[in-house]
C-alpha positions as CSV (number, residue, x, y, z in Angstrom):
1,X,0.1,0.2,0.0
2,X,1.2,3.4,-0.8
3,X,-0.4,6.8,0.3
4,X,1.0,9.8,-1.7
5,X,-0.3,13.6,-1.2
6,X,-1.0,15.9,-3.1
7,X,-1.4,20.6,-2.8
8,X,-4.5,21.0,-5.1
9,X,-4.9,24.5,-6.0
10,X,-8.6,25.3,-7.3
11,X,-10.8,24.1,-4.8
12,X,-13.5,25.9,-3.2
13,X,-16.6,23.4,-2.4
14,X,-18.0,20.6,-1.1
15,X,-18.6,19.6,-5.0
16,X,-15.1,20.5,-6.0
17,X,-14.4,17.4,-3.0
18,X,-15.9,14.9,-4.4
19,X,-15.3,16.0,-7.7
20,X,-11.8,15.6,-7.2
21,X,-12.2,12.1,-5.3
22,X,-14.2,10.4,-7.9
23,X,-11.6,11.4,-11.1
24,X,-8.5,9.8,-8.2
25,X,-10.4,7.3,-6.7
26,X,-11.5,5.6,-10.9
27,X,-7.3,5.7,-11.6
28,X,-6.1,2.1,-11.2
29,X,-5.0,0.6,-7.8
30,X,-6.5,3.8,-5.9
31,X,-8.5,1.9,-2.7
32,X,-8.8,5.8,-1.3
33,X,-8.9,9.5,-1.4
34,X,-9.9,11.9,1.1
35,X,-9.4,15.6,0.8
36,X,-8.6,18.3,3.0
37,X,-10.7,21.3,2.0
38,X,-9.0,24.5,1.8
39,X,-11.2,27.1,-0.5
40,X,-9.3,29.7,-2.0
41,X,-6.0,27.9,-0.7
42,X,-4.2,25.4,-1.5
43,X,-5.5,22.0,-0.6
44,X,-4.3,18.5,0.0
45,X,-5.2,15.4,-1.3
46,X,-4.5,12.0,0.2
47,X,-4.5,9.2,-2.2
48,X,-4.2,5.6,-0.6
49,X,-3.2,3.4,-3.8
50,X,-1.9,-0.9,-4.4
51,X,1.4,1.2,-6.0
52,X,2.9,4.6,-6.8
53,X,0.7,6.9,-8.6
54,X,2.1,8.4,-12.0
55,X,2.3,11.8,-11.3
56,X,2.2,12.9,-14.8
57,X,-1.4,11.1,-14.9
58,X,-2.5,12.3,-11.6
59,X,-1.6,16.0,-12.5
60,X,-3.6,15.3,-15.8
61,X,-6.8,14.1,-14.0
62,X,-7.2,16.8,-11.5
63,X,-6.5,19.6,-14.5
64,X,-9.0,17.7,-16.5
65,X,-11.2,18.0,-13.1
66,X,-10.5,21.9,-13.1
67,X,-7.9,21.8,-10.5
68,X,-4.6,22.8,-10.0
69,X,-1.4,20.0,-9.3
70,X,1.1,22.6,-6.9
71,X,4.7,20.8,-7.7
């Protein structure tokens, strides 16, 4: 089991949280997605998975959902 933590901007509400959880949760191997929402700031997303996730894939999924990965 691997846990990765990502810093994300662009999340403002519970709908954003649900969107991020669904999109990241659909990635192969992801078992859990938790979001610490900071409206108008940098939110934190914790992703548990069976293997490490490709950062480029995570960034693309978040971008498609309307969020920006802080690198």
